[in-house]
N, C-alpha and C positions, 0 to 999 in steps of 0.2 A: 642306768645304762641308756634308757630311752631319752632322758633329758640331755645326756651328754651327746647323743646323736643329733638332737635338735640344735645344741650349741655349735657343733661342728658344721651343720648346715648353715646356721646364721653367719658363721665366720666365712664360709665359702661364698654365700650370696652377697656379703658386704666386702669381699676381697677388693683392694688390699688393706682394708681398715686395720686389721689385726697387727700390721707392721707399722702403723702410724698412730697408735692409740693416744700417745701423749702430745703429738704435734699437729694433728689434723682432726677436724670435726667431720663426722660422717654427714653427708648431704649438704644442705645449705639452709637458707631461709631463717627461721626463728631459732635455730640452734644457739646462736650467740646469746639471745635473751635467756634461754633455759640454762645455759652455763652460768649466767649471772645469778639466776634464782638458786641454783645448786650451791653457789658460793654464799649468797646472801643469807640463806636459811641457817646454816651452821654459824656463820660469822655473827649474825645478829644475836643469836642465843649465847654464844661464847662471850660477847661483849655486853651482855645484860640488856638487850633491846627486844622489843616485840617484833617478831619476824613478819607480822602483817602490817606494820607501820614503818615506813622507810623515810629516811631523811638524807639520802645520798643521791637521789635523782630528782629531777624537776626543781633543783635549787633555784630560788631560795624558799620554796614551799616548806613550811615547818614540818609537815608530815604528809606522806603519800600512802593512802590505803591500798593494800595489795590483795589480790585473790590468793587464797591458799591453793595454788593451782594443781599440784599433783603430789599429795603427801606420800604416796607409796614410792615416789622417787626422792623426794626431799628428805624424808626421814633416814633412808640408807645413806644419803649424801652427808649426814652428820658425821659419819665415820669415814666414808670414802674420800670426800673432798679434801679434808685437811691432810690426808695421806697421799692422795694421787693427783690432786689438782682438779680444776673444773673440766678440762678437756677429756682426760681419761675417764673421769666419773661419768660424764655425759655419754661417752661412747659405750662404756660398759653397761650402763642402764638401758640404752637402746638395744644392745645385743641381748640383754637379759629379757627385755619385754618381748622380743621376737621369739626367742627360744622357749621361754616359759609359757607364752601363749600357745605355742604348739603343744607343749607338754600337758597343760591343763585341758586342752581340747582332747588330747589323747586319753586322759583319765576319764573325761566325760563319756566319750564314745566307747571306751572299753567297758564301762559300767552298763552301757545300753546294749552292747552286742556280745560281750565276752570274747571278742576276736581281737587279739593284740595287733595283728597285721593290719586289719581294717582300721583300727583306732590310730595306728601310726600314720596311715595315709590321710585320715581325717584331720589329725593334728597338723599335718603339713598344709592342708587346704586352708585351715584357719590361721595359723601362725605366719605363714609365708605368702599370703595372698598379695597381689600387686597393690591393693589399696592400703595394706599395712605398710608396705615399703614406700608408697607415695607419701604417707604421713611422716614416716621416718626421714625421707629425703627432704621434706619441707622443714625439718627440724622441730616438728611438733611432738615433743617428748610426752606431753599429756595425752594426746590423741593416739599415740603409739602404745599406750598402756592398756592393751586389751586383755591382759593375761588372767584377770580374775573373773571375768564374766563366765567362761566355761566352768570354773570352779564353783561359782555361785549357783549356776544351773545344776551342776551335779549335787550340790548340797540341798537345793530346793527339791529336786526329784527324790533324793534319799529321804527327806523329811516326809514327803507325801507317801512314799512306800512304807517307811517305818517311823511313825511319829514317836519320838522319844526326846529326852532332854539333850542328849549328846548331839543328835542331828539338828535339833532346834537351835542350839548354840552355834553349831557349825554354819548353819544357814545365815544367822544374824551376823556372824563374824565375816563371812565371805561377801555378804551384801555391803558391809561397811568398807571392805577393801575395794569394791567396785566404786563406791562413792568417793573414796580417797584417791582413786586413779585420776579422775577428771570429773568435774561437776556436770559437764554437758553429756559425756558418755553415760554417766549415771542417770541423768534425766531421760535419755533415750531408753535405757535398760529398764528403768522404773516405769516408764510410760507404756511399754509394750510387754516385756517379758513377765514382769511381776503380775499384772492383771491376768494374763493367760495362765500363769502358774496357779494363781489363786482359784480361778474358775476350774481348772483341771483338778485341783486338790479338793474343792467342794463337791465336784461331781463324783470323785472317786471315794472320798472318805466322809463327806458330809460335814456337819458342824463340829464334829468331834475333833477336827484338826485346828479349829480356831484358837484354842488356848496355846497350842504349840507355835502357831504363827505369831501370836501376841508375844510369846516369850522370845521369839527371834527378833521381833522389832524392839523389844526391851533391851536387847543386846546392841542392835544396830544403832538406835537413836543416840545414846551417849557417846558411842565411838565415832559417829559421823557428824554430829551436830556442829561442833566447832568448825569443821571443814566446810559444811554446806552453808553455815551462817555467813561465811565470808562472801559467798556468791550473792546471798540475799542483800547484804550490805552494799555490795558493788552495784547491784541492780537499782538500789535506791539512790546512789550518788553519781551514777554514770548513765547518760542517755544512750551510750553505745551498748549497754548490757542486753537490751531487749530489741529484737528485730521484728519488724512488722511483716505481715504475710506477703505483701508484694515484693519486699526486699528479698524474701526467701527464694524468689524465683530464680535468681542468679546462682543460688547455692543449692539448687535442686539437681537431682540426677536426671540425665537423659537416658531413656530406656536402652538405646543402642550401645551406650558406653559399657553396659554389662557384657557385651558380646564382641566389642572391637578392641583388639590389643592396643596397649599404650604406645605412644609415638617413639619411646626410647627402647622398645624391645629390640635386642641386638640382631634378630633375624628378620622379622617382618614388620617392625615398627615403622620403617620408612614408608611403607605403603599406606599408613594411616595418620601421618603427621598433620595432614590437613584437617583432621577431625578434632585435634587437641591444640588450640591456639596458645594456651598458657601452660607451660610445663610445671608451674608451681601450684596451680589450682587443683583441688581434690577432685579432678575430673575422671581419673582412671579407676573405675570400680570393676574393671574386667576381672572376672573370677574364673576364667577358663571354661571351655566347653564341656570337658569331662565331668567336673563337679555338678553342673546343671543336669547333664544326662543321668548321672548316678542318682541325684536327688529326685529327679522326675521318676526314675524307676522305683525308688523307695516308696513313693506315694501310692503305688499300686501293689505293694507287697502286703503280706500278713502283718499281724500286730498293729491293728488299726489304731489303738490308743496312742502309741508312740509316734506313728507317722502323722496322725492328725495334729498332735501337739506341736511337732516341729514344722509341719506344713503350714499351720495357722501363723506361727511366728514368722516363718520365711516369707509367705505371701504378704502378710501385713507389713513387714519391714520393707519389702520391695515397693509396695504401693506408697508407703509413707516417705520413702527416700526420694520419690519423684516430686515431692513438694506440693504446693497448692494448685499447680496447673500442669497438665500433661505435656511432657516433652518426649518425643520419640527420636527423631533426627534433630528437629528444632521444636519450637512451640507449636502445638497442634491447635488449630482453631476450627470451629464449625459456625458458618455464617458470620464470620468476623469476630466471634467470641472464643476465648480460650476454654479448653475443657477443664472444668474444676475437678479436684480430687479431694479425698477426705481431709488431707492436711489443711486445706483452706478453712474448714470448720474448726479443727482442733487448735489452729494457731491463734484463735481469739479467746481460748481458755487461758486464764492467768498463768497457771503452771506451765502449760504447753508452750506459751509464747517465749519461754526462756530457752527452748531447745535450739533456736537459732538456725542451725544448718541441717536441713532435711537429709542431705547426702550422707550424713553420718549414721543414719539408720541402716546403711549398707553393712555396717559391722555385724548387726544382728542377722541380716540376710546371710552373710558369710558363715556365721556360727550355725545357722540352720542348715545351710548346704553341707557344712562339715558333718553335722550329726546325721543328716539324711544319707549322705554318701557312705558313712560307716554302716548304717542300717542296710543299705543296698548290698554292701560287701560282706554282710554278717556271715553268710554260709559259704563264702569262698575260702578254700584252704590252700590252693596252689600258690606257692611262693613266687613262681615266675610271672603269674598274672599280676600279683601285687607289685613286683619290680617294674613290669611294663607300665602299669597304671601310674606308679610314682614317677617314672621317667617322663611320661607324656605330660603329666600335670606340671612337673618341674620345668619342662620345656615351655609350657604355656605361661608359667609364672615368672620366669626370669625377666626382671624389669630393666635393670641396668648392669652391664658387665663390661669392664670392671666398674665397680661401684664408685660414684663420684665423691671426692673428698674436698674439703675446704681448708686451706692453710689457716691455722689458728695462731700464727706467730703474733707476738705483741711488738709493735714498732720499738726500735732501740731507744727512742727519746724518752719513753716512759720509765726507763731505769733511772734517768736523771730526775725525772719528775717525782718519782716515788721518794727520793731522798731530799727533795726541796721543801723544807718546812714553811717557806714563805708563801707558798701557793695554797690558798684556802679553798677556792672553788674554780672550776674550769668551764668555759664555753667552748664546745667543740662543734665545728661546722663541716659539712651541712647537717642540718637536723630538722625534724618536723614530724608531724603525724599524718598528714593528708596524702602522702605519696609513698608507695611501698618501698621505693629505693631509699627515701629518706629514713624510713623506719628501720630498714636493714642496717644503714650506717649508724643510727642511734643505738641499735642493739649491739653493734661492735663496740661503741664507746662504753656501754655498760659492761661488756666483757672485759675491756681494758681496765675498768674500775676494779675488777677482782684482783688486779695486780697492784694498782697504785692507791686505792682506797680513798680517794678524794672526791668530794661532792661534784656533780656535773649539772649543768643547766638543763641539758636535754634529758630525755628519759622515755620509757615506753612500758606499758602494761597491756595485757590483753584487752582490758576494758578501762580506758583512761578516765579517771574521775573528772567530772565537769569542773572547769575553772583552772586546771593546772597549766594550761597554755596561755593564760592571761598575761603572765609576766613577759613572755617573748613577743606577744602581740601588742602590748601596751606601750613599749618604748621604741620609738622610730628606728634607732640604730640597730637594735637587736632584731626588730621586725624585718628591716631591710637585709640584714645579714642572713636571716633564716628564710627569706623569700627573695632570692637574688634576681628573679625576673623583674621585680619592681625597680631595681637599679638600672635595668636596661630599657624597660618599657614604661616605667613610671608607676604611680599608684593613684588612688582616687583623691589623694591629697598632695599638694606640692611638696617636693622633697628639698628642704633647705639643708644642704649637706653640713654646713658649718654649725648651724644650730643643732642638727641631729647629732653631730659628734660631741658637742658640749653636753647636751642632755644625756647622751649615751655613756660618756665617760663618768659623769657624776653618778649615774645609776649603777654602772658596773662596780665602781668603788664603794658605793653605799651598801651594795649587797655582797661584798667580799669576793668578787670575781676578779682574780688576779691574772688569769691566763686565758688567751684565746688561741685555739688550735684550728688551723685550716687543713683539712686532709686532702692532699692533692690527688690521692689515689681513688677518690670517690667519684669517678667519672660515670658510674652507673646512675648517679643522682644529679650530677652537674654537667652542663655543657661547658666547652672551653670558654665561651664568652661569659658564662655565669661565674666560673671559677676565677677568671681574670677580674671581673667586676667586684667580687668579694675581696680578693687580694688587694686591689687598688684602694678600696674603701678602708680596709684595715691598715694599710700603710699610711694613708692620709690621717687616720685617727690615732694610730699607735706608733707610727714610725716603722722602720724596717724590722723584719723579724729577727729576733736574737738567735734563732736556730732555724735551719732549713736543711732538709734532706730529701730523699726521693719520695718519702711518705707524707711529709707535712711541713707546714710553716708554723712557727710558734711566736706569739706576740705577747709581751708583757703589758698589762694595763697600767698606764701612767696617769699621773694627775693632769687635770686639764690646765693648759696654759692660756690665760685670757687673751683674747684678740678682738679686734673690731668686728662685730657681727652685723650681718644684714639685718636691718630693722623691720623687714617684712614679717608678717605673722608666721608663727611656728605651730604646726599641727601635729597631734598625736592621737591615734585611734584608741579608743578604750574598749570596753566590753561590748559584745553583741555582734561584732563583724566576723565574717568568715574570711578565709584566705582569698587573695585576689585571683580573679580569672580574667582572661583577655579575649575580647571580641574584636578581631582585627587588631588595630593598634591601640585600642582604648582599654585601659584597666577598669574592671568593675569589681564590686564586692557585694555579695549577698549579705543580708543581715536579718536577725530575728526582730521581734516587735519593738525592742529597745536597743538602740545603738548609740554609743557615746563618742563624742569628739571633743578632745581637750585642745583649746586654742590659747596661745600666748601671743598677745599683740599690744601695741600701744593703746592706752585708754582712748576711747572715742566711739563714734557712731559708725556702724558697718551694716552691710547687707550680706546675706549668705547666698552664694550662687552654687548650684549643683545640678547634676543630671539625675533623672529618676526614671526607672523602668518598673512598671507595675507587673509583678510576676504571675499573679493569678487574680481571679475575680473576687477573692475574699479580702483583698487589700482595697479599702475604700477611703480611709481618712488618714492623712499624714499630719502629725503635729510636730512642731519644732519648738524646743525650749532653750532658753539661755538661763542656766541654773534652774531655778524653780519657776521662772517667769515664761509664760507662753509667748512665743514670738509670732507664730502664725499657725492657723489650721487650714490645711489645703484639702479640698475635695478631689480625690483622684479616681472616683468611681466611674467617671466617663472616659478615662484614658484607655486606649487600646492595649491589650495584653502584649507584652514583649517589645513594645515600641518605646524609643528613647524620647524623653521630654526634658526641656530645660526650665528651671525655676529660679526666681530671684525673690528672696523674702523682703518683708518690710524692714526698714531700718531698726536697729536695736543697739544698745550700748554694751561695750565690753570694758571690764575693769581689769585689765592686764591678763589675768588667767581666768578663763571661763569654760565651763562644761556645757557644750551644746548637745542636746539630746534629740535624736530622730526617733519618733514613736508612731507606730501604727496602731490605732485604737482597736482594730478588730483582732489583733494578735497574729501569730505566725502559724502557717499551715505547711505540712509536709506535702510536696508535690505528688508523691506516690499515692497519697490518699485521695486525690481529687482528679486524677487523670484516668483514662480507660485502663483496664487491666493489662492490655497488650502494651500500651505505652509504659506503664509502670514496670513491667517485666523487662522490656527491651532497653529502657533508659531510666533505671531506678535512681531516684534522688530522695534519700530518706531524711535529710536534715530539714528542720522547720525553717521556713523563710517567710519574711513579710515584705521585703523590699530589695531592690537591686539599685545601687547608687554608684555614681561616677562623677568625676570632675568637681570636687568640692573646693570652693575658694571664697575667702572673705574679700569683699569689695568695700574700701573706705568711702565714706560719704563726705 
């Protein structure tokens, strides 16, 4: 009955989702990606594939390693998705996460207090907190899976109270459910709750509890190891998996956000819109005033053991959520230095560095507030008081009403595409990894793949393995199509359009890419000028689209028709370069310590002309190679930081196709590691760079 009440509340708080379960996605953001994962997991198993190794995204990569992101959602999807489809499966799992989180918190607090009414209010505080809905609204199915933490806390406290095999097995099982909800949620839970629980257990029961805890971990390890190992593997092959302490500053909580309602609150949100510049960032940890008041009252009540246990967890979670440096309104400084917090020390511990987002410790704070609020209401029996408390908290908690939905329709063209067996792989535009709007569109293409099942060149995972983007960056045509600003403002290399088309068509055909789709409705990612530039280049390369509607243009990849080409050198960027950025009218590219440039030119003697900016003091020696042969070593140690300099190398010979290598002997450095803490927090740049290059050109001798 109680769980049913929470289900009805979840339906009310997400109204009108219940009437659009099959056609609209709740919220926005990463939901399209998670609908793809809910499809891929059962699809891969039913087709005899490993669900953690994919070959349908980032084509032509032979295999893409995936994180086993949220097994507690993906395993039920094995049954749900084939019957209901990805949209309804995703929506129902979100509703279940919210409802069951409330119910498990209810079970926890009822065991602590024996008061059903107090437990119901506590369950509502936990399951329906604005931070829970912010993560749901962002489409973060994994970070919405809070439902097993209260159950694990209940199991752990039962084990401490009554050590026996049943409670030991129950604790191990529930701990594995937390691990299988999301790796990062589990890391937070394991880093804070489990140590506090173990200390509490040893103080209460002594060493006699150790065998029972070991039995719990004997259950937990085999059930969780395959899931957690996927995170370890991803940390090894993806530089995005671990975040440094300075980067964590922008993902830390500001203390006032716990007390300021979110900007979308239907009543008073408009008064605080200035405080939340980004509606999709996990900025709103507003937990309501009443839960803080009730929790504060509980800290001064009897039953010292319980209130100290939950007080330690709550206060610790609050401090850790603030990240490495104190933010109240903004960053707090004393004599020009930021105020350090404990997270700064912990972030250098290997395990702790995987936690990534300090703000997510807020989940444990909310669990603590839920438990302490129930303890404060333990002796209250008047039903009218509980009704009044519930209504006040509900009024504080309403985040968005009516709840926003996103149309999950699949463009009509994909019905034809699904039946077209001649199409082996698809390049969909715009796409990319360095812009949130590009990622959103890429997630949509992955969702469309759940319908047509054909490989796509684009792709996204929460932690993209290194090297997967080399294909789109290495071929000038694809690079220009995926970075349309270069078609308007240029790139660091001359764009020889005819040679670019010849090279591009050959590579598209070689890698079985038969179709290019330009999504005209992607105006969140493209300006009108960029959309027009991409369309113009596609028409020049592939002819007029064979299909066009209000959603997209479709081009078939044709064989290249030989024509008289410009004999000037043709350039292609290889590994080592980042996406272009523009300072005024000049395109620049940052690069790591080794950056490749493939040049095709008539055999002869040339000089290489280029612009160079020294990004930091650690770059001192630039070497340039033609193949394995050193062209020139340039001492750049005396150059001013950030100032542009022009260079011309000594003459060297080219034999038609030559790989030119830019190499910085001292290696690459992350700017956030060498600037002041304040600069690192305010302007974080976490990618390692060794040079900033512009205006590359071969000059014949």
